[in-house]
Biotite code that builds the C-alpha atoms (Angstrom):
import biotite.structure as struc

atoms = struc.array([
    struc.Atom([-7.462, 17.589, -32.174], chain_id="A", res_id=1, res_name="MET", atom_name="CA", element="C"),
    struc.Atom([-11.082, 17.749, -31.096], chain_id="A", res_id=2, res_name="SER", atom_name="CA", element="C"),
    struc.Atom([-12.267, 19.346, -27.896], chain_id="A", res_id=3, res_name="GLY", atom_name="CA", element="C"),
    struc.Atom([-13.009, 15.924, -26.401], chain_id="A", res_id=4, res_name="ASN", atom_name="CA", element="C"),
    struc.Atom([-9.490, 14.664, -27.180], chain_id="A", res_id=5, res_name="ASP", atom_name="CA", element="C"),
    struc.Atom([-7.980, 17.764, -25.626], chain_id="A", res_id=6, res_name="PHE", atom_name="CA", element="C"),
    struc.Atom([-10.042, 17.321, -22.457], chain_id="A", res_id=7, res_name="ILE", atom_name="CA", element="C"),
    struc.Atom([-9.162, 13.615, -22.304], chain_id="A", res_id=8, res_name="SER", atom_name="CA", element="C"),
    struc.Atom([-5.456, 14.405, -22.659], chain_id="A", res_id=9, res_name="ASN", atom_name="CA", element="C"),
    struc.Atom([-5.696, 17.124, -20.017], chain_id="A", res_id=10, res_name="LEU", atom_name="CA", element="C"),
    struc.Atom([-7.490, 14.782, -17.615], chain_id="A", res_id=11, res_name="GLU", atom_name="CA", element="C"),
    struc.Atom([-4.867, 12.096, -18.250], chain_id="A", res_id=12, res_name="SER", atom_name="CA", element="C"),
    struc.Atom([-2.011, 14.518, -17.549], chain_id="A", res_id=13, res_name="LEU", atom_name="CA", element="C"),
    struc.Atom([-3.711, 15.727, -14.365], chain_id="A", res_id=14, res_name="ALA", atom_name="CA", element="C"),
    struc.Atom([-4.175, 12.131, -13.175], chain_id="A", res_id=15, res_name="LYS", atom_name="CA", element="C"),
    struc.Atom([-0.513, 11.315, -13.927], chain_id="A", res_id=16, res_name="GLN", atom_name="CA", element="C"),
    struc.Atom([0.575, 14.411, -12.015], chain_id="A", res_id=17, res_name="SER", atom_name="CA", element="C"),
    struc.Atom([-1.488, 13.420, -8.987], chain_id="A", res_id=18, res_name="VAL", atom_name="CA", element="C"),
    struc.Atom([-0.075, 9.873, -9.103], chain_id="A", res_id=19, res_name="GLU", atom_name="CA", element="C"),
    struc.Atom([3.526, 11.177, -9.315], chain_id="A", res_id=20, res_name="ARG", atom_name="CA", element="C"),
    struc.Atom([2.920, 13.523, -6.375], chain_id="A", res_id=21, res_name="LYS", atom_name="CA", element="C"),
    struc.Atom([1.355, 10.710, -4.375], chain_id="A", res_id=22, res_name="ARG", atom_name="CA", element="C"),
    struc.Atom([4.313, 8.425, -5.149], chain_id="A", res_id=23, res_name="ALA", atom_name="CA", element="C"),
    struc.Atom([6.841, 11.076, -4.117], chain_id="A", res_id=24, res_name="LEU", atom_name="CA", element="C"),
    struc.Atom([4.909, 11.849, -0.942], chain_id="A", res_id=25, res_name="ASP", atom_name="CA", element="C"),
    struc.Atom([4.625, 8.140, -0.200], chain_id="A", res_id=26, res_name="GLY", atom_name="CA", element="C"),
    struc.Atom([8.360, 7.526, -0.623], chain_id="A", res_id=27, res_name="GLU", atom_name="CA", element="C"),
    struc.Atom([9.102, 10.520, 1.596], chain_id="A", res_id=28, res_name="GLU", atom_name="CA", element="C"),
    struc.Atom([6.719, 9.282, 4.279], chain_id="A", res_id=29, res_name="LYS", atom_name="CA", element="C"),
    struc.Atom([8.035, 5.723, 3.949], chain_id="A", res_id=30, res_name="PHE", atom_name="CA", element="C"),
    struc.Atom([11.607, 6.961, 4.440], chain_id="A", res_id=31, res_name="ASP", atom_name="CA", element="C"),
    struc.Atom([10.493, 8.911, 7.510], chain_id="A", res_id=32, res_name="ALA", atom_name="CA", element="C"),
    struc.Atom([8.816, 5.856, 9.041], chain_id="A", res_id=33, res_name="VAL", atom_name="CA", element="C"),
    struc.Atom([12.043, 3.902, 9.351], chain_id="A", res_id=34, res_name="GLY", atom_name="CA", element="C"),
    struc.Atom([12.423, 0.198, 9.959], chain_id="A", res_id=35, res_name="THR", atom_name="CA", element="C"),
    struc.Atom([12.724, -0.110, 13.728], chain_id="A", res_id=36, res_name="GLN", atom_name="CA", element="C"),
    struc.Atom([9.898, -2.155, 15.236], chain_id="A", res_id=37, res_name="ALA", atom_name="CA", element="C"),
    struc.Atom([9.011, -0.108, 18.315], chain_id="A", res_id=38, res_name="ASP", atom_name="CA", element="C"),
    struc.Atom([5.219, -0.450, 18.548], chain_id="A", res_id=39, res_name="ALA", atom_name="CA", element="C"),
    struc.Atom([2.621, -3.196, 18.757], chain_id="A", res_id=40, res_name="THR", atom_name="CA", element="C"),
    struc.Atom([-0.747, -3.529, 17.049], chain_id="A", res_id=41, res_name="ILE", atom_name="CA", element="C"),
    struc.Atom([-3.216, -5.918, 18.623], chain_id="A", res_id=42, res_name="THR", atom_name="CA", element="C"),
    struc.Atom([-6.523, -6.736, 16.967], chain_id="A", res_id=43, res_name="PHE", atom_name="CA", element="C"),
    struc.Atom([-9.039, -9.535, 16.963], chain_id="A", res_id=44, res_name="ARG", atom_name="CA", element="C"),
    struc.Atom([-10.011, -11.611, 13.940], chain_id="A", res_id=45, res_name="VAL", atom_name="CA", element="C"),
    struc.Atom([-12.045, -14.706, 13.303], chain_id="A", res_id=46, res_name="ASN", atom_name="CA", element="C"),
    struc.Atom([-10.039, -17.829, 14.252], chain_id="A", res_id=47, res_name="LYS", atom_name="CA", element="C"),
    struc.Atom([-10.697, -19.517, 10.895], chain_id="A", res_id=48, res_name="ALA", atom_name="CA", element="C"),
    struc.Atom([-9.443, -16.390, 9.071], chain_id="A", res_id=49, res_name="LEU", atom_name="CA", element="C"),
    struc.Atom([-6.275, -16.290, 11.185], chain_id="A", res_id=50, res_name="LYS", atom_name="CA", element="C"),
    struc.Atom([-5.636, -20.008, 10.764], chain_id="A", res_id=51, res_name="ASP", atom_name="CA", element="C"),
    struc.Atom([-6.080, -19.904, 6.983], chain_id="A", res_id=52, res_name="GLU", atom_name="CA", element="C"),
    struc.Atom([-3.925, -16.788, 6.646], chain_id="A", res_id=53, res_name="PHE", atom_name="CA", element="C"),
    struc.Atom([-1.203, -18.412, 8.758], chain_id="A", res_id=54, res_name="THR", atom_name="CA", element="C"),
    struc.Atom([-1.399, -21.557, 6.615], chain_id="A", res_id=55, res_name="ARG", atom_name="CA", element="C"),
    struc.Atom([-1.043, -19.559, 3.387], chain_id="A", res_id=56, res_name="VAL", atom_name="CA", element="C"),
    struc.Atom([1.863, -17.587, 4.845], chain_id="A", res_id=57, res_name="CYS", atom_name="CA", element="C"),
    struc.Atom([3.673, -20.770, 5.902], chain_id="A", res_id=58, res_name="LYS", atom_name="CA", element="C"),
    struc.Atom([3.051, -22.305, 2.479], chain_id="A", res_id=59, res_name="LYS", atom_name="CA", element="C"),
    struc.Atom([4.781, -19.248, 0.999], chain_id="A", res_id=60, res_name="ASN", atom_name="CA", element="C"),
    struc.Atom([7.633, -19.286, 3.541], chain_id="A", res_id=61, res_name="HIS", atom_name="CA", element="C"),
    struc.Atom([6.434, -16.198, 5.357], chain_id="A", res_id=62, res_name="SER", atom_name="CA", element="C"),
    struc.Atom([4.614, -15.169, 8.533], chain_id="A", res_id=63, res_name="THR", atom_name="CA", element="C"),
    struc.Atom([1.404, -13.248, 9.130], chain_id="A", res_id=64, res_name="PRO", atom_name="CA", element="C"),
    struc.Atom([3.388, -10.506, 10.831], chain_id="A", res_id=65, res_name="SER", atom_name="CA", element="C"),
    struc.Atom([5.752, -10.093, 7.878], chain_id="A", res_id=66, res_name="ARG", atom_name="CA", element="C"),
    struc.Atom([2.901, -9.993, 5.364], chain_id="A", res_id=67, res_name="GLU", atom_name="CA", element="C"),
    struc.Atom([0.918, -7.416, 7.345], chain_id="A", res_id=68, res_name="ILE", atom_name="CA", element="C"),
    struc.Atom([4.049, -5.227, 7.651], chain_id="A", res_id=69, res_name="LYS", atom_name="CA", element="C"),
    struc.Atom([4.648, -5.522, 3.885], chain_id="A", res_id=70, res_name="LEU", atom_name="CA", element="C"),
    struc.Atom([1.050, -4.489, 3.266], chain_id="A", res_id=71, res_name="PHE", atom_name="CA", element="C"),
    struc.Atom([1.394, -1.491, 5.573], chain_id="A", res_id=72, res_name="MET", atom_name="CA", element="C"),
    struc.Atom([4.634, -0.414, 3.879], chain_id="A", res_id=73, res_name="ASN", atom_name="CA", element="C"),
    struc.Atom([3.007, -0.634, 0.451], chain_id="A", res_id=74, res_name="GLU", atom_name="CA", element="C"),
    struc.Atom([0.039, 1.466, 1.595], chain_id="A", res_id=75, res_name="VAL", atom_name="CA", element="C"),
    struc.Atom([2.418, 4.142, 2.861], chain_id="A", res_id=76, res_name="ILE", atom_name="CA", element="C"),
    struc.Atom([4.392, 4.117, -0.389], chain_id="A", res_id=77, res_name="ARG", atom_name="CA", element="C"),
    struc.Atom([1.264, 4.363, -2.554], chain_id="A", res_id=78, res_name="LYS", atom_name="CA", element="C"),
    struc.Atom([-0.602, 6.661, -0.145], chain_id="A", res_id=79, res_name="GLN", atom_name="CA", element="C"),
    struc.Atom([-3.777, 4.786, -0.897], chain_id="A", res_id=80, res_name="LYS", atom_name="CA", element="C"),
    struc.Atom([-5.508, 1.486, -0.296], chain_id="A", res_id=81, res_name="LEU", atom_name="CA", element="C"),
    struc.Atom([-6.261, -0.669, -3.301], chain_id="A", res_id=82, res_name="ASP", atom_name="CA", element="C"),
])
């Protein structure tokens, strides 16, 4: 195994370790968050953006609120935005 291969393997293992730690931390934080809706987030968006998002949600048998909550849950689980 060449030096470059060794370094590549080491970098890959380090990245996998970080991802596993992030996933475990995210699941732990997600479990701690719970499911009770006890807070409100209010923010302003462009009307056309809201209308189109609402249309897409309805087309997919969902609501903007549900989709934003799903997004937030996924961010907590992953512990990153992507």
